[in-house]
C-alpha positions in Angstrom: -125.4 25.1 -20.5 -125.6 26.7 -17.4 -127.7 26.1 -14.2 -131.0 27.3 -13.8 -131.1 29.7 -11.1 -133.4 28.6 -8.0 -136.6 30.1 -7.1 -138.0 30.7 -3.8 -141.7 30.6 -3.3 -143.2 34.0 -3.8 -145.2 33.9 -0.3 -145.4 31.7 2.2 -148.1 29.2 2.6 -150.9 30.9 4.6 -153.1 30.0 7.2 -156.6 28.0 5.5 -159.5 29.9 5.0 -161.9 29.2 7.7 -165.6 30.2 8.9 -166.8 33.6 8.5 -163.5 34.2 7.0 -164.5 31.8 4.0 -167.8 33.4 3.6 -166.5 36.7 4.1 -164.1 36.3 1.2 -166.3 34.5 -0.9 -168.5 37.5 -1.4 -165.9 39.9 -1.6 -164.5 38.1 -4.2 -167.6 37.5 -6.2 -168.7 41.5 -5.8 -165.0 42.3 -7.1 -163.6 40.0 -9.6 -161.4 38.8 -7.7 -159.4 35.3 -6.0 -161.1 33.7 -2.8 -157.5 33.7 -1.9 -156.8 37.6 -3.0 -159.9 38.3 -0.6 -159.1 36.1 2.2 -155.3 37.7 2.0 -157.2 41.5 2.1 -159.5 40.8 4.8 -156.4 39.4 7.2 -154.4 42.5 6.4 -157.5 45.2 7.2 -157.7 43.3 10.6 -154.0 43.2 11.2 -152.8 45.6 13.8 -151.9 49.1 13.1 -148.7 49.7 14.1 -148.3 53.3 15.9 -145.4 55.7 15.4 -144.1 57.6 18.2 -140.8 59.8 18.0 -138.0 59.4 20.9 -139.5 61.9 23.7 -142.3 63.0 21.8 -145.1 61.1 23.9 -148.6 62.5 25.0 -148.4 65.5 27.1 -148.4 64.4 30.8 
């Protein structure tokens, strides 16, 4: 028989849910019908810094 393919983890281990994030995630999860972990992930993504695209040579007018 052939060897089984090695499977890598789908996600990295996330930071544990703490304090205000835990209560917000629990509330959101109940309202939307998802797990607390999924809700915490959505909240973390929403609070992540936004990337701004600025083409070379096209800055704000001086």
